[in-house]
N, C-alpha and C positions, 0 to 999 in steps of 0.2 A: 683597119682602125677599130678600136674597141668602143663602139657606140651602138645604140639600138634605135637610132633616129637618122633618117635620110631626108634631106631637104631637096626640093625641086625649085631652085632659084630661077629668076627670069633669064634663062640662057640655054634652055634645052639640054639640061644635064641633071644627073643625080649627084648630090654632094653629101658625104663622100660616096663614091661609086662602089667601093669595096669595103665591107665591114666584117667583123668577126663577133659572134655572139655565142653564148652557151646554149645548149639544147634546151628547148622549152621557152626561150625568150621571145617576146613579141617585138617585132621590128615595125616601127611607124614611119611611113612616108608622108610628107606634108608638101602640098603643092602651093608654092608662093609665086608661081608664074602667072601670066595673064591669059594663058591658054590651057585648055583641057589636055591632060596627059593620062597615062595609065601605068599601072604596075602589073605586068604580065609575068607570072611565075613559070618560066620556061621549063625548068626541070621538075616541076611539081604539078603536072597535069595541065599546064597552060591556063590556070585560073587567072582571070583578068579583073582588075579593080579600076574603074574609071574615076579619075580625080579632077573635078572642076576646080577652078581657082579658089583657094581657101580650104579645099577639102583635105582630109587625111584618111589613111587606112592603116590598120595594124594587123599584121599576120604573124602567127606563132610558128616557129620552126622547131620540130621535135626530132628530126632525123639528122644526125651528124653528117657532115660532108659539105661540098661546095654546091650552092644553089644559085643558078643564074636567073636574072630577071631583066626585063626591058620595058620600054614604053611601046605598046603595040602600034601607036600612031607615028612614032619617030624612032624605030628600032636601030636605024643606022647611027644616030647620034646619042641615043639615050639607052644605056645598058649598064649593068652592074652585077655584083656578086655578094652573096651572104655566105660566109664560112661559118658553119655551125660546129662547135666543138662539144665533146662530151662534158656533162656537168662536172 
């Protein structure tokens, strides 16, 4: 999906879980759930951003390709991808 925003609704999921952005785009995750979650960049050194309810984080993706992420607290249920294309 062509968007640069991923929502975390009250349901232990990322919505949408798979997005496509141009290289250099900042992707923003927003936690609307009642629980703390994280965005762990699996393919990008494992950097983890903890999101308490109401928090958000923006990460820029410069390298084209498929980038996987998950919630380190709930990796079985919460995972997704960012496909980064050339500008």
